[in-house]
KOLKOLKE-941637 format. One record per residue: residue in one letter; x, y, z of N, C-alpha, C, O in turn. Coordinates in Angstrom, 3 decimals. Example, Ala and Ser with C-alpha at 12.3 -4.5 7.8 and 13.67 -1.06 7.14 Angstrom:
// KOLKOLKE-941637
> a,13.190,-5.690,7.800,12.300,-4.500,7.800,13.200,-3.300,7.800,14.236,-3.319,8.465
> s,12.850,-2.250,7.080,13.670,-1.060,7.140,12.900,0.030,7.870,13.409,1.138,8.039
//
This chain:
// KOLKOLKE-941637
> m,-8.071,4.578,15.582,-8.388,5.861,15.044,-9.773,6.299,15.547,-9.978,7.468,15.876
> a,-10.698,5.368,15.602,-12.059,5.717,16.072,-11.999,6.273,17.491,-12.635,7.280,17.801
> r,-11.242,5.617,18.334,-11.120,6.074,19.716,-10.574,7.505,19.789,-11.039,8.324,20.581
> f,-9.591,7.779,18.955,-8.962,9.112,18.932,-10.013,10.193,18.649,-10.003,11.258,19.265
> f,-10.914,9.904,17.714,-11.926,10.872,17.346,-13.207,10.787,18.165,-14.124,11.591,17.999
> g,-13.254,9.780,19.068,-14.386,9.603,19.951,-15.605,8.946,19.291,-16.740,9.194,19.697
> y,-15.365,8.106,18.272,-16.433,7.420,17.588,-16.385,5.930,17.861,-15.351,5.372,18.227
> n,-17.523,5.312,17.674,-17.623,3.861,17.726,-16.916,3.321,16.452,-17.162,3.825,15.356
> p,-16.051,2.312,16.594,-15.331,1.805,15.424,-16.226,1.346,14.277,-15.908,1.559,13.107
> s,-17.333,0.722,14.618,-18.263,0.266,13.567,-18.882,1.434,12.812,-19.027,1.406,11.590
> y,-19.242,2.460,13.574,-19.815,3.669,12.941,-18.791,4.313,11.997,-19.103,4.631,10.849
> l,-17.587,4.495,12.491,-16.553,5.160,11.695,-16.226,4.319,10.437,-16.030,4.866,9.352
> s,-16.175,3.028,10.600,-15.875,2.132,9.474,-16.973,2.241,8.408,-16.676,2.303,7.215
> t,-18.217,2.264,8.832,-19.351,2.377,7.900,-19.330,3.717,7.202,-19.533,3.774,5.989
> e,-19.091,4.801,7.928,-19.033,6.133,7.344,-17.902,6.260,6.314,-18.078,6.836,5.240
> l,-16.752,5.713,6.671,-15.620,5.749,5.770,-15.924,5.000,4.475,-15.648,5.498,3.383
> k,-16.487,3.812,4.599,-16.819,3.016,3.426,-17.854,3.710,2.574,-17.735,3.696,1.349
> q,-18.876,4.324,3.173,-19.906,5.009,2.427,-19.344,6.254,1.737,-19.724,6.562,0.607
> t,-18.465,6.951,2.395,-17.917,8.185,1.866,-16.877,7.941,0.762,-16.889,8.611,-0.271
> t,-16.000,6.994,0.988,-14.873,6.784,0.038,-15.071,5.609,-0.903,-14.465,5.551,-1.973
> g,-15.935,4.658,-0.495,-16.078,3.442,-1.261,-15.056,2.392,-0.886,-15.039,1.302,-1.458
> y,-14.198,2.716,0.078,-13.138,1.794,0.510,-13.183,1.619,2.038,-13.573,2.520,2.781
> s,-12.774,0.449,2.459,-12.634,0.223,3.893,-11.329,0.879,4.369,-10.486,1.259,3.556
> y,-11.177,1.005,5.663,-9.946,1.564,6.239,-8.737,0.779,5.773,-7.716,1.337,5.372
> k,-8.889,-0.562,5.841,-7.774,-1.456,5.441,-7.431,-1.242,3.952,-6.256,-1.210,3.588
> e,-8.440,-1.098,3.110,-8.187,-0.878,1.687,-7.492,0.443,1.443,-6.580,0.527,0.619
> l,-7.919,1.488,2.160,-7.264,2.804,2.007,-5.821,2.752,2.408,-4.965,3.307,1.719
> v,-5.530,2.096,3.513,-4.135,1.979,3.978,-3.293,1.210,2.940,-2.170,1.599,2.619
> e,-3.857,0.129,2.438,-3.118,-0.666,1.445,-2.891,0.137,0.169,-1.802,0.077,-0.402
> n,-3.867,0.872,-0.283,-3.725,1.703,-1.475,-2.605,2.727,-1.298,-1.805,2.945,-2.207
> e,-2.554,3.351,-0.123,-1.501,4.350,0.127,-0.122,3.676,0.203,0.870,4.250,-0.245
> r,-0.058,2.482,0.759,1.211,1.766,0.799,1.697,1.445,-0.614,2.885,1.559,-0.915
> m,0.777,1.050,-1.459,1.136,0.698,-2.838,1.583,1.937,-3.621,2.533,1.870,-4.401
> k,0.912,3.043,-3.417,1.336,4.309,-4.075,2.748,4.694,-3.620,3.586,5.100,-4.426
> q,2.988,4.559,-2.332,4.297,4.885,-1.817,5.379,3.936,-2.371,6.496,4.356,-2.670
> a,5.017,2.649,-2.497,5.930,1.690,-3.051,6.350,2.060,-4.480,7.520,1.959,-4.850
> i,5.362,2.489,-5.267,5.634,2.919,-6.629,6.638,4.072,-6.636,7.596,4.066,-7.409
> e,6.415,5.042,-5.783,7.339,6.179,-5.728,8.741,5.729,-5.336,9.722,6.225,-5.891
> l,8.854,4.804,-4.393,10.160,4.327,-3.961,10.830,3.465,-5.028,12.056,3.462,-5.147
> l,10.034,2.742,-5.797,10.624,1.916,-6.884,11.298,2.781,-7.953,12.177,2.301,-8.668
> k,10.908,4.004,-8.064,11.517,4.919,-9.021,12.974,5.244,-8.694,13.746,5.659,-9.559
> n,13.323,5.047,-7.445,14.692,5.325,-6.983,15.495,4.039,-6.906,15.262,3.237,-6.002
> p,16.438,3.809,-7.825,17.170,2.551,-7.837,18.094,2.367,-6.624,18.636,1.281,-6.419
> a,18.267,3.398,-5.842,19.088,3.267,-4.639,18.415,2.394,-3.560,19.084,1.847,-2.683
> y,17.107,2.280,-3.642,16.346,1.468,-2.675,16.200,0.056,-3.193,15.795,-0.161,-4.335
> t,16.533,-0.903,-2.348,16.283,-2.300,-2.696,14.824,-2.619,-2.433,14.125,-1.871,-1.749
> i,14.371,-3.734,-2.982,12.994,-4.160,-2.703,12.808,-4.387,-1.187,11.755,-4.071,-0.634
> n,13.838,-4.935,-0.526,13.753,-5.106,0.912,13.591,-3.794,1.648,12.829,-3.701,2.610
> d,14.316,-2.770,1.190,14.158,-1.445,1.782,12.702,-0.963,1.640,12.100,-0.462,2.590
> i,12.172,-1.129,0.452,10.820,-0.660,0.169,9.792,-1.416,1.002,8.849,-0.822,1.526
> v,9.977,-2.719,1.122,9.078,-3.510,1.963,9.020,-2.925,3.380,7.940,-2.776,3.951
> n,10.153,-2.606,3.923,10.222,-2.039,5.266,9.656,-0.611,5.307,8.921,-0.259,6.230
> f,9.995,0.192,4.323,9.543,1.586,4.309,8.043,1.700,4.287,7.480,2.576,4.944
> v,7.368,0.818,3.533,5.920,0.931,3.402,5.169,0.132,4.479,3.940,0.060,4.456
> g,5.900,-0.459,5.407,5.270,-1.042,6.588,4.941,-2.507,6.567,4.178,-2.973,7.413
> y,5.494,-3.259,5.619,5.288,-4.709,5.634,6.454,-5.374,6.360,7.589,-4.898,6.320
> t,6.145,-6.475,7.018,7.200,-7.205,7.733,7.635,-8.444,6.941,8.655,-9.053,7.261
> s,6.871,-8.816,5.913,7.181,-9.988,5.124,7.320,-9.610,3.647,6.398,-9.053,3.050
> k,8.476,-9.918,3.069,8.710,-9.620,1.660,7.735,-10.399,0.786,7.232,-9.864,-0.201
> s,7.460,-11.661,1.137,6.576,-12.488,0.307,5.134,-11.946,0.362,4.426,-11.971,-0.644
> f,4.705,-11.462,1.527,3.370,-10.899,1.620,3.266,-9.611,0.845,2.235,-9.357,0.222
> f,4.314,-8.776,0.861,4.349,-7.557,0.093,4.266,-7.882,-1.392,3.507,-7.246,-2.123
> y,5.047,-8.876,-1.849,4.994,-9.267,-3.277,3.577,-9.691,-3.669,3.068,-9.296,-4.718
> k,2.952,-10.494,-2.818,1.590,-10.971,-3.079,0.605,-9.796,-3.203,-0.197,-9.745,-4.136
> k,0.674,-8.879,-2.276,-0.230,-7.707,-2.302,0.082,-6.817,-3.505,-0.831,-6.344,-4.182
> f,1.349,-6.593,-3.768,1.759,-5.730,-4.879,1.268,-6.325,-6.207,0.695,-5.617,-7.035
> k,1.492,-7.604,-6.397,1.089,-8.250,-7.630,-0.434,-8.255,-7.798,-0.936,-8.104,-8.912
> a,-1.169,-8.429,-6.693,-2.621,-8.394,-6.752,-3.083,-6.971,-7.115,-4.091,-6.803,-7.801
> h,-2.367,-5.981,-6.666,-2.742,-4.570,-6.895,-2.408,-4.117,-8.309,-3.226,-3.464,-8.957
> y,-1.212,-4.457,-8.795,-0.720,-3.914,-10.070,-0.587,-4.990,-11.180,-0.304,-4.649,-12.329
> e,-0.783,-6.248,-10.853,-0.710,-7.379,-11.800,0.692,-7.606,-12.351,0.851,-8.273,-13.374
> v,1.696,-7.070,-11.698,3.106,-7.339,-12.022,3.875,-7.337,-10.708,3.418,-6.790,-9.705
> s,5.039,-7.952,-10.729,5.881,-7.973,-9.533,6.542,-6.605,-9.333,6.601,-5.810,-10.271
> p,7.035,-6.324,-8.134,7.764,-5.058,-7.914,8.956,-4.899,-8.850,9.222,-3.803,-9.344
> a,9.667,-5.983,-9.092,10.844,-5.923,-9.995,10.425,-5.529,-11.417,11.061,-4.684,-12.047
> k,9.345,-6.154,-11.915,8.871,-5.788,-13.257,8.366,-4.367,-13.303,8.569,-3.674,-14.300
> m,7.717,-3.914,-12.253,7.248,-2.542,-12.207,8.411,-1.594,-12.221,8.353,-0.561,-12.888
> r,9.466,-1.911,-11.504,10.674,-1.064,-11.494,11.228,-0.966,-12.912,11.623,0.117,-13.344
> e,11.264,-2.071,-13.637,11.739,-2.036,-15.009,10.868,-1.120,-15.874,11.379,-0.329,-16.666
> k,9.572,-1.236,-15.715,8.624,-0.409,-16.500,8.840,1.068,-16.170,8.855,1.911,-17.068
> l,9.006,1.379,-14.895,9.183,2.776,-14.457,10.505,3.338,-14.978,10.596,4.525,-15.292
> a,11.523,2.492,-15.070,12.818,2.944,-15.551,12.794,3.294,-17.037,13.586,4.114,-17.502
> q,11.873,2.662,-17.784,11.779,2.915,-19.205,11.077,4.221,-19.546,11.192,4.711,-20.669
> k,10.356,4.784,-18.594,9.622,6.008,-18.833,10.510,7.224,-18.777,10.034,8.344,-18.961
//
């Protein structure tokens, strides 16, 4: 991304962190998790579908990241979302 905008990667990374409070990696992960929540609302999508849709290649890694982010598994989150 830095190259696209003509910036030094270190400079862009520092500016992004100072402006948003998050690193590029953290911002991407947050967006993936938000998208996963939206997809979990649709029971037509399996967890495997969601893993692929949000850009993870490993289901176990997705579960680990999801649980770290929301403190529940994707399956439990789906149950909670269905109750609302």
